[in-house]
C-alpha positions as CSV (number, residue, x, y, z in Angstrom):
1,X,97.5,69.2,85.5
2,X,97.6,72.8,84.2
3,X,98.3,76.0,86.0
4,X,99.8,79.5,85.6
5,X,102.2,80.8,88.3
6,X,104.1,83.9,89.0
7,X,106.3,84.8,92.0
8,X,107.8,88.1,93.2
9,X,110.0,89.1,96.1
10,X,111.2,92.6,96.9
11,X,113.3,93.8,99.8
12,X,111.2,97.0,100.5
13,X,112.7,99.3,103.1
14,X,114.5,96.6,105.1
15,X,118.3,96.1,105.1
16,X,117.9,92.6,103.6
17,X,115.2,90.3,102.3
18,X,114.3,87.5,104.8
19,X,111.4,86.2,102.7
20,X,111.8,83.0,100.6
21,X,109.3,81.4,98.2
22,X,109.2,78.8,95.4
23,X,107.4,75.9,93.9
24,X,107.9,72.3,92.6
25,X,105.8,70.1,90.5
26,X,105.6,66.6,89.0
27,X,103.2,65.2,86.5
28,X,100.4,64.8,89.0
29,X,101.2,67.3,91.8
30,X,102.3,70.8,92.6
31,X,103.8,72.3,95.8
32,X,103.9,76.0,96.5
33,X,105.8,77.3,99.6
34,X,106.5,80.7,101.1
35,X,108.4,81.5,104.3
36,X,109.0,84.8,106.1
37,X,112.1,84.9,108.3
38,X,111.4,86.7,111.5
39,X,113.1,89.9,112.4
40,X,114.2,90.4,116.0
41,X,115.9,87.0,115.9
42,X,119.2,86.1,114.2
43,X,119.4,84.8,110.6
44,X,115.7,84.9,109.7
45,X,116.6,84.4,106.0
46,X,118.4,81.2,107.0
47,X,115.3,79.9,108.8
48,X,113.2,80.7,105.8
49,X,115.6,79.1,103.3
50,X,115.9,76.0,105.5
51,X,112.1,75.7,105.6
52,X,111.8,75.8,101.8
53,X,114.7,73.5,101.2
54,X,113.5,70.9,103.7
55,X,109.9,70.9,102.5
56,X,111.0,70.7,98.8
57,X,113.4,67.9,99.5
58,X,110.7,65.8,101.2
59,X,108.3,66.6,98.4
60,X,110.9,65.4,95.8
61,X,111.3,62.2,97.8
62,X,107.6,61.5,98.3
63,X,105.8,62.8,95.1
64,X,106.2,59.7,92.9
65,X,104.6,61.4,91.0
66,X,101.8,62.2,93.5
67,X,101.7,62.2,97.2
68,X,99.9,59.3,98.9
69,X,98.5,61.4,101.8
70,X,98.7,65.1,101.3
71,X,97.7,66.1,104.8
72,X,100.2,63.8,106.4
73,X,102.9,65.0,104.1
74,X,102.3,68.7,104.9
75,X,102.3,68.0,108.7
76,X,105.5,66.0,108.5
77,X,107.2,68.4,106.2
78,X,106.6,71.4,108.4
79,X,107.7,69.6,111.5
80,X,110.8,68.4,109.7
81,X,111.5,72.0,108.7
82,X,111.2,73.1,112.3
83,X,113.6,70.4,113.4
84,X,116.1,71.3,110.7
85,X,116.2,74.9,111.9
86,X,116.7,73.7,115.5
87,X,119.6,71.5,114.4
88,X,121.2,74.4,112.5
89,X,121.0,76.6,115.6
90,X,122.4,73.8,117.8
91,X,125.3,73.1,115.4
92,X,126.2,76.8,115.6
93,X,125.7,77.0,119.4
94,X,123.3,80.0,118.9
95,X,121.9,81.6,122.0
96,X,118.8,82.5,120.1
97,X,117.3,80.5,117.3
98,X,116.5,81.6,113.7
99,X,112.7,81.7,113.2
100,X,110.3,81.8,110.3
101,X,106.6,81.6,109.5
102,X,105.5,79.4,106.6
103,X,102.6,78.6,104.4
104,X,102.5,75.8,101.9
105,X,99.9,74.4,99.4
106,X,99.7,71.2,97.5
107,X,97.6,71.0,94.3
108,X,96.8,67.4,93.4
109,X,93.9,65.5,91.9
110,X,92.0,68.7,91.3
111,X,92.2,69.6,95.0
112,X,94.1,72.3,97.0
113,X,95.2,71.6,100.5
114,X,97.3,73.9,102.5
115,X,99.1,74.4,105.9
116,X,100.3,77.5,107.7
117,X,102.2,78.4,110.8
118,X,102.4,82.0,111.9
119,X,101.1,84.9,109.8
120,X,102.2,84.1,106.2
121,X,98.9,83.8,104.4
122,X,97.1,81.9,101.6
123,X,94.2,83.5,99.8
124,X,91.7,81.8,97.4
125,X,89.8,83.9,95.0
126,X,86.9,82.5,92.9
127,X,84.8,84.4,90.4
128,X,86.1,87.7,91.5
129,X,85.4,87.2,95.2
130,X,87.5,86.1,98.2
131,X,86.5,82.5,98.9
132,X,88.7,82.0,101.9
133,X,92.0,82.9,103.5
134,X,94.1,81.5,106.3
135,X,93.8,83.1,109.8
136,X,97.0,84.2,111.4
137,X,98.4,82.6,114.5
138,X,98.7,86.0,116.1
139,X,97.2,88.0,118.9
140,X,95.4,90.2,116.3
141,X,93.4,87.3,114.9
142,X,93.0,85.0,118.0
143,X,89.4,84.7,119.3
144,X,88.7,87.4,121.9
145,X,85.8,87.9,124.3
146,X,83.0,90.0,122.9
147,X,83.5,93.7,123.7
148,X,87.1,93.2,124.7
149,X,89.2,96.4,124.7
150,X,92.5,94.7,125.2
151,X,95.2,96.3,123.0
152,X,96.3,94.2,120.1
153,X,99.8,93.9,118.7
154,X,99.4,92.3,115.3
155,X,103.2,91.6,115.1
156,X,103.1,89.4,118.2
157,X,102.8,85.8,116.9
158,X,101.6,82.8,118.8
159,X,103.8,80.3,117.0
160,X,106.5,79.9,114.3
161,X,109.1,77.5,113.1
162,X,112.4,77.6,115.0
163,X,111.0,78.6,118.4
164,X,112.0,76.4,121.4
165,X,108.3,75.6,121.7
166,X,106.7,73.0,119.4
167,X,105.1,74.9,116.6
168,X,101.3,74.9,116.0
169,X,100.0,74.7,112.5
170,X,96.6,74.3,110.8
171,X,95.9,72.1,107.7
172,X,92.9,72.9,105.5
173,X,90.3,70.5,104.3
174,X,90.8,69.8,100.6
175,X,89.2,72.4,98.3
176,X,87.8,71.2,95.0
177,X,89.4,73.6,92.4
178,X,87.4,75.2,89.7
179,X,88.5,76.7,86.4
180,X,90.1,80.1,87.0
181,X,90.5,79.8,90.7
182,X,93.4,82.0,92.0
183,X,95.5,81.1,95.0
184,X,98.1,83.4,96.5
185,X,100.6,82.8,99.2
186,X,102.1,86.0,100.6
187,X,104.1,87.5,103.5
188,X,102.8,90.2,105.8
189,X,104.6,92.8,103.6
190,X,101.7,92.3,101.3
191,X,98.6,91.8,103.5
192,X,99.8,94.2,106.1
193,X,99.3,97.2,103.8
194,X,96.7,95.9,101.3
195,X,93.2,94.9,102.6
196,X,91.6,91.6,101.6
197,X,89.1,93.2,99.2
198,X,91.8,95.0,97.2
199,X,93.9,91.8,97.1
200,X,90.9,89.7,95.8
201,X,89.9,92.4,93.3
202,X,93.4,92.7,91.9
203,X,94.0,88.9,91.7
204,X,90.7,88.4,89.9
205,X,91.0,91.3,87.4
206,X,94.0,90.1,85.3
207,X,96.4,87.2,84.7
208,X,98.5,86.3,87.6
209,X,101.6,87.3,85.7
210,X,100.2,90.9,85.8
211,X,98.4,90.8,89.1
212,X,101.4,89.5,91.2
213,X,103.8,92.3,90.4
214,X,101.1,94.9,90.6
215,X,100.2,93.8,94.2
216,X,103.9,93.9,95.2
217,X,104.3,97.4,93.7
218,X,101.2,98.6,95.5
219,X,102.4,97.2,98.8
220,X,105.8,98.9,98.4
221,X,104.3,102.3,97.5
222,X,101.9,102.2,100.5
223,X,104.5,101.0,103.0
224,X,107.0,103.7,102.0
225,X,110.7,103.8,103.0
226,X,110.2,101.6,106.1
227,X,108.1,98.9,104.3
228,X,108.6,95.2,105.0
229,X,109.9,92.6,102.5
230,X,107.0,92.0,100.0
231,X,106.8,88.5,98.6
232,X,104.1,86.4,97.0
233,X,103.4,83.4,94.8
234,X,100.2,83.5,92.7
235,X,98.6,80.6,90.9
236,X,95.7,80.2,88.5
237,X,94.2,76.8,88.2
238,X,93.0,75.4,84.9
239,X,90.6,72.4,84.7
240,X,91.4,69.7,82.1
241,X,88.5,70.9,79.9
242,X,88.9,74.6,80.7
243,X,89.8,77.3,78.1
244,X,93.2,78.9,78.3
245,X,96.3,76.8,78.3
246,X,98.8,79.6,78.5
247,X,100.5,78.4,81.7
248,X,102.4,75.2,82.7
249,X,101.0,71.9,81.6
250,X,102.4,68.7,83.1
251,X,100.4,66.4,80.9
252,X,103.3,65.4,78.7
253,X,106.1,65.0,81.2
254,X,107.1,61.5,82.5
255,X,106.4,60.2,85.9
256,X,110.0,60.6,87.1
257,X,110.3,64.3,86.2
258,X,110.6,66.8,89.1
259,X,110.8,70.5,88.4
260,X,111.6,73.1,91.1
261,X,112.5,76.7,91.6
262,X,113.6,75.8,95.1
263,X,117.2,74.7,95.9
264,X,116.0,71.3,97.2
265,X,118.2,69.7,99.8
266,X,119.1,69.9,103.4
267,X,122.4,71.4,104.4
268,X,124.9,69.4,106.4
269,X,127.0,70.5,109.3
270,X,124.9,73.5,110.0
271,X,126.0,75.3,106.8
272,X,123.8,76.9,104.1
273,X,124.5,78.7,100.9
274,X,124.7,82.5,101.3
275,X,122.0,83.8,98.9
276,X,122.2,87.6,98.6
277,X,119.2,89.7,97.5
278,X,120.6,90.4,94.0
279,X,121.0,86.7,93.4
280,X,117.5,86.0,94.5
281,X,116.0,88.7,92.3
282,X,118.0,87.5,89.3
283,X,116.8,84.0,89.8
284,X,113.2,85.1,90.1
285,X,113.5,87.2,86.9
286,X,114.9,84.2,85.0
287,X,112.1,81.9,86.2
288,X,109.4,84.4,85.3
289,X,111.0,85.0,81.9
290,X,111.0,81.3,81.2
291,X,107.3,81.1,82.2
292,X,106.5,84.0,79.8
293,X,108.4,82.3,76.9
294,X,106.6,79.0,77.5
295,X,103.2,80.8,77.6
296,X,104.1,82.7,74.3
297,X,104.9,79.4,72.6
298,X,101.6,77.9,73.6
299,X,99.7,81.0,72.5
């Protein structure tokens, strides 16, 4: 399995960064996850971190080195993340629960399968064009009667993790990946200010290590001082016989190796490590620099 990946998260104009993202991989499988903690509820960053940690921990348990049933894994992992958030809130006797959206993708056996809940999105770009993207669980993207003039609030979500209601989610059909396909998981701090055409064109026009930071910088400039957290994970797929080879290759790692940029593990007693924005950005910078060094050695 070969792919290139780059991840970026910036606080924007918000007091703190409530977005979380990361990826894990084994010899035969890769998991990419992004969660956007919801403002208006307490500790959105905790909900997002719990979602990532829970999904990553279950992936580490089940990917040996591949997942037996990708769709079943994604559904169970997202529901487990929701339950973990609810347990955290219960342990702290919180009157309102932390909440987050989430999008996650598994690349395995040359296929991409993804799940999303809320308005964190996944885009697929092929040969310079937008092939598909997720549709938000929001009033803005719900089906409406033809000719309806009902006002739309795009920030009003229909579902999320951490809500007292059981979350709704959608799982894609597996997509056969082609050489050069680009996938991007992002928070609404990206797509809320950049249209789909611009996102697809930028992703297609350069390596993901260049496109990802450029998209984030464009989003921050357009949003201005009050802009939302801007976070994305961008992936370029390479087929076994494809040209390139400047990204990550899992061909020579053993079956028991598990690599992750996510702090995998589920907190006990309702506690979670306090990760401040500076620590997150330092960690991201270190990961991206390691990817650059690895690509330079292969080049």
